[in-house]
TORKEDO-392839 format. One record per residue (C-alpha): residue number from 0; residue in one letter; y, z, x. Coordinates in pm, whole numbers, plus 50000, padded with zeros to 5 digits. Example, Ala and Ser with C-alpha at 12.3 -4.5 7.8 and 13.67 -1.06 7.14 Angstrom:
<pts>
PT   drenlo   vofi      c2      c3      c1
PT        0      a   49550   50780   51230
PT        1      s   49894   50714   51367
</pts>
This chain:
<pts>
PT   drenlo   vofi      c2      c3      c1
PT        0      m   02801   30875   23617
PT        1      g   02855   30528   23447
PT        2      a   02815   30194   23610
PT        3      a   03133   30033   23732
PT        4      a   03246   29717   23537
PT        5      v   03241   29405   23740
PT        6      i   03570   29190   23700
PT        7      s   03567   28836   23831
PT        8      l   03845   28710   24050
PT        9      a   03946   28455   23782
PT       10      e   03989   28749   23524
PT       11      v   04210   28922   23759
PT       12      r   04431   28625   23823
PT       13      e   04459   28565   23451
PT       14      q   04546   28923   23364
PT       15      k   04823   28959   23627
PT       16      p   05066   28695   23485
PT       17      r   04994   28848   23136
PT       18      v   05108   29181   23257
PT       19      q   05417   29029   23412
PT       20      i   05514   28845   23099
PT       21      r   05480   29163   22892
PT       22      r   05699   29355   23128
PT       23      q   05966   29079   23124
PT       24      l   05956   29077   22741
PT       25      h   06002   29456   22718
PT       26      e   06298   29434   22962
PT       27      q   06451   29153   22745
PT       28      f   06403   29364   22421
PT       29      d   06553   29665   22592
PT       30      h   06862   29457   22679
PT       31      g   06887   29315   22338
PT       32      l   06868   29669   22188
PT       33      d   07136   29791   22431
PT       34      t   07355   29506   22302
PT       35      v   07311   29603   21945
PT       36      e   07391   29964   22015
PT       37      e   07708   29864   22207
PT       38      q   07827   29658   21908
PT       39      v   07747   29918   21649
PT       40      k   07962   30222   21745
PT       41      e   07949   30402   21408
PT       42      a   07730   30707   21373
PT       43      k   07612   30595   21024
PT       44      p   07653   30225   21005
PT       45      t   07560   30028   20681
PT       46      l   07254   29817   20656
PT       47      a   07470   29511   20636
PT       48      h   07645   29607   20960
PT       49      l   07319   29679   21134
PT       50      t   07142   29357   21020
PT       51      r   07441   29142   21116
PT       52      a   07441   29290   21464
PT       53      v   07070   29235   21508
PT       54      g   07096   28889   21378
PT       55      e   07347   28798   21656
PT       56      v   07093   28884   21933
PT       57      r   06783   28758   21737
PT       58      q   06810   28395   21842
PT       59      e   06834   28485   22204
PT       60      l   06544   28732   22200
PT       61      s   06310   28503   22000
PT       62      g   06403   28205   22235
PT       63      q   06318   28420   22544
PT       64      m   06000   28528   22387
PT       65      t   05897   28169   22324
PT       66      t   05977   28072   22675
PT       67      a   05767   28358   22817
PT       68      l   05467   28267   22596
PT       69      i   05467   27905   22704
PT       70      a   05429   27977   23075
PT       71      p   05067   28108   23088
PT       72      r   04920   27864   22840
PT       73      y   05038   27550   23033
PT       74      r   04987   27688   23384
PT       75      a   04761   27400   23476
PT       76      e   05019   27135   23373
PT       77      q   05283   27333   23564
PT       78      e   05075   27332   23884
PT       79      q   04962   26978   23847
PT       80      s   05040   26753   24145
PT       81      p   04991   26464   24176
PT       82      a   04965   26340   23828
PT       83      p   04848   25986   23699
PT       84      c   05125   25755   23612
PT       85      p   05119   25622   23247
PT       86      q   05198   25282   23367
PT       87      w   04925   25208   23620
PT       88      g   04716   25527   23620
PT       89      r   04782   25575   23987
PT       90      p   04855   25933   24114
PT       91      v   05221   26017   24182
PT       92      a   05350   26314   24372
PT       93      a   05589   26560   24183
PT       94      r   05959   26535   24275
PT       95      g   06024   26900   24195
PT       96      v   06047   27136   23898
PT       97      v   06318   27057   23652
PT       98      t   06428   27299   23380
PT       99      r   06517   27159   23038
PT      100      k   06680   27356   22749
PT      101      v   06593   27274   22394
PT      102      e   06697   27427   22053
PT      103      t   06437   27537   21813
PT      104      l   06453   27743   21496
PT      105      v   06382   28065   21710
PT      106      g   06658   28003   21957
PT      107      e   06698   27825   22281
PT      108      v   06396   27767   22488
PT      109      e   06378   27694   22863
PT      110      l   06096   27473   22973
PT      111      a   06046   27439   23338
PT      112      r   05824   27139   23428
PT      113      p   05732   26928   23737
PT      114      y   05890   26586   23709
PT      115      f   05728   26268   23836
PT      116      y   05885   25929   23906
PT      117      g   05719   25606   23987
PT      118      v   05957   25413   24211
PT      119      p   05797   25055   24184
PT      120      w   05818   25051   23807
PT      121      g   06119   25286   23763
PT      122      q   05983   25524   23509
PT      123      g   05993   25902   23506
PT      124      f   05743   26137   23318
PT      125      a   05682   26513   23272
PT      126      p   05306   26585   23161
PT      127      r   05389   26944   23084
PT      128      a   05666   26853   22827
PT      129      t   05415   26595   22668
PT      130      a   05138   26865   22637
PT      131      v   05379   27109   22479
PT      132      g   05494   26841   22229
PT      133      v   05866   26843   22322
PT      134      a   06071   26605   22116
PT      135      p   06318   26362   22276
PT      136      g   06666   26511   22265
PT      137      r   06771   26866   22234
PT      138      k   06686   26950   21869
PT      139      q   06307   27011   21837
PT      140      f   06062   26924   21561
PT      141      a   06016   27274   21409
PT      142      g   06369   27279   21251
PT      143      q   06383   26916   21174
PT      144      p   06188   26936   20846
PT      145      a   06393   27223   20721
PT      146      a   06715   27055   20794
PT      147      a   06609   26731   20635
PT      148      k   06477   26911   20324
PT      149      l   06807   27089   20286
PT      150      a   06989   26752   20324
PT      151      a   06774   26600   20068
PT      152      e   06888   26863   19814
PT      153      v   07259   26883   19874
PT      154      p   07533   26657   20041
PT      155      y   07530   26649   20426
PT      156      e   07836   26887   20486
PT      157      p   07718   27173   20252
PT      158      a   07372   27122   20404
PT      159      q   07508   27157   20766
PT      160      a   07678   27478   20673
PT      161      l   07392   27631   20492
PT      162      f   07145   27544   20772
PT      163      a   07367   27714   21025
PT      164      e   07426   28001   20809
PT      165      r   07051   28066   20740
PT      166      t   06893   27977   21079
PT      167      g   07177   28042   21333
PT      168      v   07122   27683   21464
PT      169      g   07409   27426   21447
PT      170      v   07333   27077   21351
PT      171      s   07589   26795   21287
PT      172      t   07613   26589   20973
PT      173      a   07540   26287   21183
PT      174      r   07220   26442   21300
PT      175      l   07121   26534   20943
PT      176      q   07166   26168   20830
PT      177      e   06967   26035   21133
PT      178      l   06683   26277   21039
PT      179      t   06692   26158   20680
PT      180      h   06663   25791   20777
PT      181      k   06416   25821   21063
PT      182      g   06195   26059   20858
PT      183      a   06185   25830   20562
PT      184      e   06175   25510   20760
PT      185      g   05891   25280   20641
PT      186      l   05763   25518   20366
PT      187      s   05583   25343   20073
PT      188      g   05500   25507   19741
PT      189      w   05155   25608   19851
PT      190      a   05273   25752   20188
PT      191      v   05450   26029   19971
PT      192      a   05170   26048   19714
PT      193      p   04913   26328   19711
PT      194      t   04563   26234   19829
PT      195      r   04285   26161   19589
PT      196      g   04138   26510   19679
PT      197      e   04450   26677   19599
PT      198      s   04488   26497   19270
PT      199      l   04130   26583   19170
PT      200      a   04179   26950   19250
PT      201      k   04488   26966   19030
PT      202      l   04292   26784   18761
PT      203      a   03991   27029   18791
PT      204      a   04235   27313   18753
PT      205      v   04392   27172   18436
PT      206      a   04044   27076   18288
PT      207      a   03891   27416   18341
PT      208      g   03773   27574   18018
PT      209      r   03881   27280   17810
PT      210      r   03667   27084   17572
PT      211      w   03848   26743   17620
PT      212      r   03948   26572   17942
PT      213      p   04315   26625   18038
PT      214      i   04563   26342   17950
PT      215      g   04725   26153   18234
PT      216      v   05043   25977   18148
PT      217      w   05220   25700   18320
PT      218      a   05592   25677   18248
PT      219      i   05809   25388   18351
PT      220      e   06179   25382   18334
PT      221      g   06492   25306   18550
PT      222      a   06795   25519   18665
PT      223      a   07119   25369   18738
PT      224      l   07256   25457   19091
PT      225      p   07602   25382   19254
PT      226      t   07562   25139   19556
PT      227      r   07803   24989   19802
PT      228      p   07774   24651   19974
PT      229      a   07682   24610   20335
PT      230      a   08031   24467   20394
PT      231      a   08171   24809   20344
PT      232      k   08039   24906   20691
PT      233      g   08249   24893   20999
PT      234      r   08624   24938   21043
PT      235      r   08836   24969   20736
PT      236      p   09166   24766   20717
PT      237      g   09469   24979   20745
PT      238      r   09642   25171   21025
PT      239      k   09496   25165   21375
PT      240      k   09323   25513   21382
PT      241      p   09281   25652   21026
PT      242      r   09088   25430   20791
PT      243      a   09250   25287   20485
PT      244      t   09294   25533   20199
PT      245      r   09168   25280   19940
PT      246      a   08828   25102   19957
PT      247      r   08845   24731   20001
PT      248      w   08506   24673   19858
PT      249      q   08364   24682   19508
PT      250      g   08076   24918   19424
PT      251      q   07789   24821   19197
PT      252      w   07558   25022   18972
PT      253      r   07197   24918   19036
PT      254      e   06882   25042   18868
PT      255      a   06626   25235   19063
PT      256      q   06290   25153   18902
PT      257      g   06072   25457   18890
PT      258      i   05715   25562   18786
PT      259      r   05578   25908   18718
PT      260      f   05230   26020   18674
PT      261      s   05171   26362   18525
PT      262      l   04916   26570   18343
PT      263      g   04946   26751   18023
PT      264      a   04861   27102   18075
PT      265      d   04878   27302   17751
PT      266      d   05248   27387   17709
PT      267      r   05385   27215   18029
PT      268      i   05384   26892   18222
PT      269      l   05215   26905   18571
PT      270      q   05352   26632   18787
PT      271      l   05110   26449   19019
PT      272      l   05321   26149   19149
PT      273      s   05677   26017   19129
PT      274      w   05807   25710   19319
PT      275      h   06161   25581   19266
PT      276      q   06322   25304   19458
PT      277      l   06586   25031   19427
PT      278      q   06334   24767   19354
PT      279      d   06240   24499   19112
PT      280      h   05948   24490   18874
PT      281      e   05721   24300   19105
PT      282      e   05772   24552   19390
PT      283      l   05706   24843   19140
PT      284      f   05378   24691   19020
PT      285      a   05268   24595   19376
PT      286      a   05275   24977   19453
PT      287      l   05073   25040   19147
PT      288      r   04810   24778   19263
PT      289      q   04792   24948   19606
PT      290      g   04741   25287   19463
PT      291      k   04464   25169   19232
PT      292      k   04297   24976   19507
PT      293      a   04309   25281   19734
PT      294      g   04146   25502   19464
PT      295      l   04432   25742   19467
PT      296      i   04430   25739   19082
PT      297      p   04104   25886   18950
PT      298      e   04098   25703   18614
PT      299      d   03747   25812   18519
PT      300      q   03843   26169   18516
PT      301      r   04097   26182   18247
PT      302      r   04239   26004   17931
PT      303      l   04528   25778   18019
PT      304      g   04843   25703   17841
PT      305      v   05139   25478   17925
PT      306      v   05487   25576   17787
PT      307      a   05773   25319   17809
PT      308      e   06087   25235   17619
PT      309      g   05973   24913   17473
PT      310      a   06061   24644   17736
PT      311      q   05790   24385   17755
PT      312      w   05787   24388   18143
PT      313      s   05661   24742   18149
PT      314      w   05357   24694   17934
PT      315      q   05279   24359   18107
PT      316      g   05284   24532   18441
PT      317      v   05083   24845   18357
PT      318      q   04845   24775   18083
PT      319      p   04649   24487   18267
PT      320      r   04598   24736   18555
PT      321      f   04487   25018   18324
PT      322      p   04325   24859   18031
PT      323      p   04192   25171   17863
PT      324      a   04533   25339   17865
PT      325      e   04693   25416   17526
PT      326      a   05033   25238   17497
PT      327      l   05287   25486   17377
PT      328      l   05636   25382   17267
PT      329      d   05895   25633   17351
PT      330      d   05991   25788   17022
PT      331      s   06356   25869   17107
PT      332      h   06410   25516   17204
PT      333      c   06243   25385   16884
PT      334      a   06459   25636   16695
PT      335      e   06778   25484   16815
PT      336      h   06721   25147   16627
PT      337      v   06667   25297   16288
PT      338      p   07003   25483   16238
PT      339      q   07185   25175   16339
PT      340      v   07017   24970   16061
PT      341      a   07076   25259   15817
PT      342      a   07445   25283   15894
PT      343      g   07505   24913   15884
PT      344      h   07319   24865   15558
PT      345      y   07448   25151   15349
PT      346      g   07802   25159   15493
PT      347      e   08005   25422   15326
PT      348      q   07714   25603   15181
PT      349      p   07615   25845   15456
PT      350      e   07363   26052   15233
PT      351      q   07162   25744   15153
PT      352      a   07174   25614   15518
PT      353      l   07044   25951   15633
PT      354      a   06776   25968   15372
PT      355      w   06658   25613   15440
PT      356      g   06657   25672   15818
PT      357      e   06453   25991   15803
PT      358      a   06204   25828   15553
PT      359      t   06168   25531   15782
PT      360      l   06103   25724   16095
PT      361      a   05865   25945   15918
PT      362      r   05665   25639   15807
PT      363      l   05675   25491   16153
PT      364      f   05541   25808   16311
PT      365      a   05288   25840   16041
PT      366      g   05120   25513   16145
PT      367      e   05277   25291   15877
PT      368      g   05455   25056   16095
PT      369      a   05321   24748   15911
PT      370      g   05484   24870   15592
PT      371      v   05809   24925   15756
PT      372      l   05799   24586   15914
PT      373      w   05729   24434   15569
PT      374      g   06027   24612   15400
PT      375      v   06301   24582   15665
PT      376      p   06346   24208   15633
PT      377      r   06407   24258   15262
PT      378      l   06716   24482   15320
PT      379      r   07046   24309   15227
PT      380      p   07299   24349   15517
PT      381      a   07658   24424   15397
PT      382      s   07805   24266   15729
PT      383      a   07725   24049   16026
PT      384      q   07689   24368   16232
PT      385      a   07429   24511   15988
PT      386      a   07232   24178   15995
PT      387      a   07220   24192   16372
PT      388      a   07093   24558   16371
PT      389      i   06823   24459   16115
PT      390      a   06723   24152   16334
PT      391      d   06700   24376   16639
PT      392      l   06479   24631   16462
PT      393      i   06242   24351   16335
PT      394      v   06198   24208   16688
PT      395      y   06154   24563   16828
PT      396      l   05874   24639   16587
PT      397      q   05701   24296   16637
PT      398      n   05714   24326   17019
PT      399      n   05550   24676   16999
PT      400      p   05261   24667   16747
PT      401      g   05046   24969   16754
PT      402      r   05239   25152   17022
PT      403      i   05438   25388   16803
PT      404      n   05303   25746   16822
PT      405      d   05107   25797   16504
PT      406      r   04938   26106   16368
PT      407      s   04598   26047   16548
PT      408      r   04753   26014   16895
PT      409      r   04979   26318   16848
PT      410      k   04680   26515   16734
PT      411      a   04482   26402   17041
PT      412      g   04756   26544   17258
PT      413      y   04937   26232   17370
PT      414      p   05309   26273   17443
PT      415      l   05567   26190   17186
PT      416      g   05837   26046   17434
PT      417      s   05948   26011   17784
PT      418      g   06096   26341   17848
PT      419      g   05899   26397   18162
PT      420      m   06030   26067   18304
PT      421      e   06386   26149   18208
PT      422      s   06342   26487   18391
PT      423      a   06215   26294   18706
PT      424      n   06510   26052   18693
PT      425      k   06748   26347   18673
PT      426      f   06593   26568   18948
PT      427      i   06489   26289   19179
PT      428      c   06776   26048   19145
PT      429      h   07078   26175   18972
PT      430      v   07109   26533   19114
PT      431      r   07144   26406   19471
PT      432      l   07260   26046   19460
PT      433      t   07483   26028   19153
PT      434      r   07765   26252   19255
PT      435      s   08142   26206   19216
PT      436      g   08268   25954   19473
PT      437      a   07928   25887   19618
PT      438      w   07839   25522   19694
PT      439      w   07519   25456   19877
PT      440      y   07415   25173   20109
PT      441      v   07089   25043   19977
PT      442      a   06893   25143   20289
PT      443      n   07035   25494   20282
PT      444      s   06940   25535   19912
PT      445      t   06590   25399   19974
PT      446      h   06536   25662   20247
PT      447      m   06685   25952   20045
PT      448      l   06474   25854   19737
PT      449      a   06163   25855   19940
PT      450      l   06226   26197   20073
PT      451      r   06307   26336   19725
PT      452      c   05991   26190   19586
PT      453      a   05790   26354   19873
PT      454      r   05971   26681   19804
PT      455      y   05856   26679   19434
PT      456      n   05515   26528   19508
PT      457      g   05451   26823   19749
PT      458      t   05395   26601   20048
PT      459      f   05734   26669   20235
PT      460      e   05557   26841   20530
PT      461      r   05301   26572   20561
PT      462      v   05576   26315   20579
PT      463      f   05744   26496   20863
PT      464      e   05423   26549   21048
PT      465      r   05380   26178   21039
PT      466      y   05732   26149   21169
PT      467      r   05654   26383   21451
PT      468      h   05362   26187   21571
PT      469      k   05538   25866   21546
PT      470      t   05830   25998   21752
PT      471      l   05607   26131   22027
PT      472      e   05410   25810   22041
PT      473      q   05734   25604   22069
PT      474      s   05852   25843   22336
PT      475      q   05531   25793   22534
PT      476      q   05555   25417   22491
PT      477      k   05900   25404   22661
PT      478      k   05721   25542   22966
PT      479      i   05500   25243   22989
PT      480      k   05662   24923   23095
PT      481      k   05535   24618   22895
</pts>
């Protein structure tokens, strides 16, 4: 006969509510199954019909399951009385249990918690809600990153419809905008950047099995975005209720200065960092200084190159901060100047213009820029327009000595142009912000660009984890009278 097992009183008390919870969940599941069977009367329903019927009760069942699972894990907070007040630290007696309903991705969850109120300082608090990590308001944190990510990809109204369709949770366009702005509030370029460790891991993956160190490329360029003035806010002139059908303000196209840092990985480009904002040159280079100072750019682990279109401010801002970097002139931008000179010089002789243009470009990209610069001033312009094109090419070549992609740099694997940066401009800026009829307030475009950069940098979840901590901290601060 075996020895009897000894079970402590604490274990018995712990197992009893667990058994009750499981019994409750089984009952709820049976009820949900009965509901589905009532809705599906056919003897042989289609898979689409069955999944639609199950989907209609899914939110209710998963919400009830979450409610049941919370209870045993926060029993101590549920039975807590009195509790120390966040204001003075003095114990306060509970005023009773208050039930709060919140919306999550898995459905509506009921949270019963004791409520405390400090009369002298007029503040209420619920320790159990704080321990569970309940967000202020009805919508909870779990669904907020998904909703904001969708709003960062498509306009707010389609995002609202898609989110409701895919999750079964309704969210207003106003709430989507609020999430976008609050989630991106105060973000800098390095707040949405990968950590140094993450960059080194990607670098190591690219460098594995290669003889030469990978090439890291800084690309700098701007993207034009439609903006509206702050004066466009508020009530529009017109009839009393509907706003005027015609805008009384003038929109303006402004340039979003952007930087992109990427790695050349054989036949593709691996992005490490993108940062685009409506900012001036000094703000852009201030962000570069901060990243360099923080060590987020492991310069010693790779060969560096800087690709730009030829404007002097771009070289003056980047090269002093990264002296070993190769200065690489965007070949497509360079190639735009030569055909203009050829067309202006040869006029009605297109065959000669094409031959001269192709030969000149070949010489430039073969490293014979000095010879081209010697020969261009000796051309005889046929018109004032041709003379202006020749003068522009001469200035362009003089301002960018040694930056044109020659044979040695191409052989070493450096990029020929800024295609990677053009792609970043398209997918980060234009796809979401440059739409028909879209005019953005500067603050709104700043937030949207920050979230889209986080999306393509792979740091979106980290950004919203920061937002969650910040929101909970602010909620706690409201309970403390200052």
